[in-house]
N, C-alpha and C positions, 0 to 999 in steps of 0.2 A: 504494500500500500504506500502511495506517495505521502511524503511528510506534509503535515499541516502548515499552511501559510499563516504565520503569526502577524496579525494586523492590529494597528492602533488607529483610533478615530481622531481626527482633528476637527474641532468645532462641534458645538452642541446646539443644533437647531432642530426643526421638525423632523428632517430626514435622518438625523443621526440615530434616532431610535430604530428606524427601519433598518439601517445598516447594521446596527448592533444585533438586533434580533436575527437578521438573516445570517450574519457571520457566526453567531453562536449555533445556529441550527444547521449550517452547511457542514458536510462531513469532512471536508479537507481544508477548512479554515479555522482559526482560533482567534477570538477577540482577546487581546492581552492588555490594552491600555487605552486611555483617552487623554487628549490635551485640550485645555481651554485656558484662555487668559483669565477667566472668571473662576477663582478657586472654589467658591461654593457650588457652582454648577458642575465643576469637574468632580468634586467630592460626591455630590448627589448621584451623578451618572455612574461613578465607579461603584458606589454602594448598590445601586440598582442592578448592575451586571457583574458584580464581584470581580472587578478588574483594577489594575493600577491606575492612579490618576496623576496628572502633572499639570502644573501651571507655569512650569519653567520649560521652554522649548528645548534648550540644549540637553537637559536631562531626559526629556521624552525621546528625542531623535537619536540620542547616543546609546540607547538601550540595545545591547547586542542580541537580545531576544526578539527584536522587532525586525520583521522581513519587509513589511509594506505599510503604507499609510492610506487611509480612506479619508479623503478631504471633503468635509461637509460644511465648509465655510461659504460666505457669500461669493457669488460667481466671479466677481472682479478681483478676488484674492487668490484664486486657484493657482495662478502662476507663482505668486510669492511663496506659498507653502509647498507647492510642487517642486520648485527650484531648490529650496532648502532640503527637502526630503531626498530628491535625486542626488544632490551633492553629498549627502550622507550615505549614499549607497542603498537607499530604500526604494522598492517599487512603489509606483504612484497610481492610486485609484481615485478618480475624480467624479463626484456627482455632476450630472449634466447641468449646464453646458460646460465644455472644457474651459472656456473663458468667455470674455465679453467682446473681444475683438479678434480678428484673424491674426493680427500681428502678435498679440500676447499668446494666443493658442499655438502658433507656429514656434514661438520662442520656447514654450514649455516642451513641445515635442522634441526640438533640437537639444535641449538641455538633458532630457531623459536619454536620448540616443548617445550623447557625448559621455554620459556617466554609466552607460551599459545597464540601465534599469528599464523595466517595462512600464508602459503607461496605458491604462485602461480607463474608459469613460463609461459611466453607468447609464445605459439605455435599456432598462430592464424589460420594457414591453416587447423587445425582440425575443425575449426568452420565455414568454408565455407559450406553452406547448402548441396551442391551436394557431397562434400567430406564426410561429416558426414553421408549422406545417403548411400554412398559406404561402409563405415564401418559397418553400420547396415546390409547391404546386405551380407557382408562377415561373420559377426557374426552369421547370419542365415544359413551359409554354402551353399549359392545359387550357388557358383562355385564348390561345392564339395571339395574334397581334394586338397589343394594348393601344387604345386610342384615347382613353380618358381616365384621370385619377384625381379624386377630390378628397379634401380633409376639412372637417368641420369640428371646431372646438368651441362650443358656445356654453361657457360656464359662468359662474357668479362668484365674485369675491367682494366682500364688503369694504367700505373705507377703513373700518377697524382693522381688517387684514393688512392693508397697506401701511397703516399707522403703527402696527405691532412691531415693526423692525425698521430702523432708520435707513436700511439699505434697500428695502422693498420698492420696486418701481423706479429706482434711480438709474441713471445712465452709467455712472462709474462702477457701482457695485452689483447691480442686477443686470445691467446691460440694456435695459429697456423695460417693457411691460409684458403683456400677455404672450407675445410671440416667443420671447427668449426664456420665459419662466414656465408658463403653463403649456403652451402649444408645441414646444420644440420636440417633445416625445412623439407626438402624432405626426409632425412634419418629418421626423426621422423615419417613421414607418412608411410614410407616403413615398419618400425618395428611395427607400430600401426596396419597396415593391415595384415602383415605376422606372427606376433607373436615373441616370444623371440628368440634371436640369440644363437646358440651353439658354432660356431667357425668362425674365420675370418683370411684371408690371404690377404696381401695388398702390393702395391708398391706406393710410392709417389715421387714427384720431383719438382724442381724449373726449369722452362724452359724459361719463357718469362720475368718474373718480378724480381725486386730486393726486397726481403723481407726475414724475418727469416723463416717463415712458408712455406707451399707448395702451388703452384698454380695449380697442377694437381695431381690427385690420382685415383687409380683403386683398388677395393677390391672385393674379392669373399667371399660369406657368406654361411654358412649352418645354417638353422633355426632348432629349436628344434622339429618342426613338420615334419622334414625330407626334407623340401623344400630347394632349393639352389637359389642363386641370385648374382647379381652384383651391385656395386655402382661405377659410373664414375662421377668424379667431376673436373671442370676446371674453371678458370677465364681467360683463354687464347684463347678462341674460337672466331674467327671472320668469319662470323657474329655470334653473340650469338644465341644459339638454345633455343627453349621453354623447360622448365622443363618437364621431362617425367617420369612417373612411370608406370610399367607394372606388373600386377598380373595375373598369369595363374593358373587355376585349372582344374580338370578333366572334368568339365562341361562348361567351358567357360573362358573368359578373361575380365579384366578391363584395359583400356589404358587411362591414364591421359596425355594429350599432351598440355602443356601450360594451356589455359583456357578451353579446350575442354575435355570431358569425353566420351569414347565409352565403352559401356557395351555389351558384347556378351555372351549369355547363351544358351546352347543347349536345344531344346525342344524335349525331347525323344519321345513324343507321335507323333510327325510329322517328326522326323528324319531330323531336320534342325536347324539353328541357328537364334535366335531372337536377333536383334541388335538394340540398342538404343543409340542415340547421344544426349548429353546434353551439355549446356554451363555453366561452373562454373566460374562466374565472380570473378576476383580478385586473381586467383591462380598463376599469373606470377610475375616476378620481372624484373628489379629493380624498383626504386621508382616512375618513371614517370607513370602516369595513375594508381597509386597505390590506390586500394580500401580500405577504412577503415572499411568496413562492417564486415569482420571477426574479427578485433580487437574489434569492438563494441559488437559482439556476445560473445567473450570471456570475456570482461570486465563485461558484464551483468551477465554472468554465475558465475563469481568470486564474484560479489557483492551479488547475490542471495545466494550463498553458505555461505558466511560470515554472512549474515543476518539470515540464518537458522542454524548457528553453525555446518556447514558441511565442509568437506575438499573441497577445490576448484578444479575445473578441471584444468588441468595438474598441479598436485601438485609437490613439490620439488622432492619427491621420484620417481614419474612418469617421471620427466624430466631427471633423471639420465640415463635412458635407451639410449636415443639418444647421450648424452654426452659420455657415456661409449663406444658406437660403434665407435665414432670418435677417442677416445683415444686409443682404441684397434687397430684401423687401423694404427695410428701413431706407436704404439709399434710393430706391425707386420712388418711394413716397416723398422723400425729401426733395428730389430733383424733378419729380413728375415725368420721368423718362423710363423707357424700357431698358433694363439692365442685361447686358450680355454677361452671362454667368461666369464663363471661363476667364474673360478679361478682368472681371471684378475680383475674382479669387487670386489671379496672378499678380495684379498690381498691389495687393495687400501683403507686401513682403514683411 
């Protein structure tokens, strides 16, 4: 049996409990420590999970028992903590998104490469069993040529939510609003299913909340395979709607609606449509009734990859795709122009 990957958590926010529970329950990982600048929070977290706590960074990162760090701090600090971790020889696991700009994200990737440590970014929705099965179905071209792919993230967050943390909805630490925080998981799935993006045109706005970023966004996309699509994202919808992804091909469709998946594929031999409905537990948000199963699956895959000296699933480079889509949407809305995706990514050195 491969050795357990010993992981310490950096930062104590909402998602840190999910990481802790998943790391404890994953067979090939072990949660060993937590670091926070807030001593009381670090102590409370350590008592909850029976682990070592630190409020001194050098003591935390110099622990020889520590193999990797799981960074759960605000988005715009991922480079800072990732850099210090990589330079100490620790593998880096980052909660999505990898960072708030492509420049900072690419810098973190380069630093990890230079220090011969692995970098993984948490996009746990890819690791829902039914979702990964859909990806396999699409890779086998069961829907034929894809021509349309859409993502709808119409959720609700109160003003109290944004006021609960000074970093929420800010450009520097959150990177923006609904797109980079709430919608990026679904955007990641859309591009994972549909393939690389060619161009984007978008509009964003602040309609309900007081924040620096956006609380509503609409974007149209053209994919390199010729397909077109739409992204609609909001934290203003009452009542909140289930996350929805639609993928349409010449031989059928896949509809993900909250926790439910509907697959419809034409049976050419019988001139009809075969329809299958499955339940994909854990595909919805927010945190209430939040399943840690996909996090467990991804942490297990990360630990296996590190033990086998292989790149982890969703690597830093892979995670750039969804971040770049979000940032290209921001650029398009700011300039009121169509953004050529490859040019946009390339110029952000």
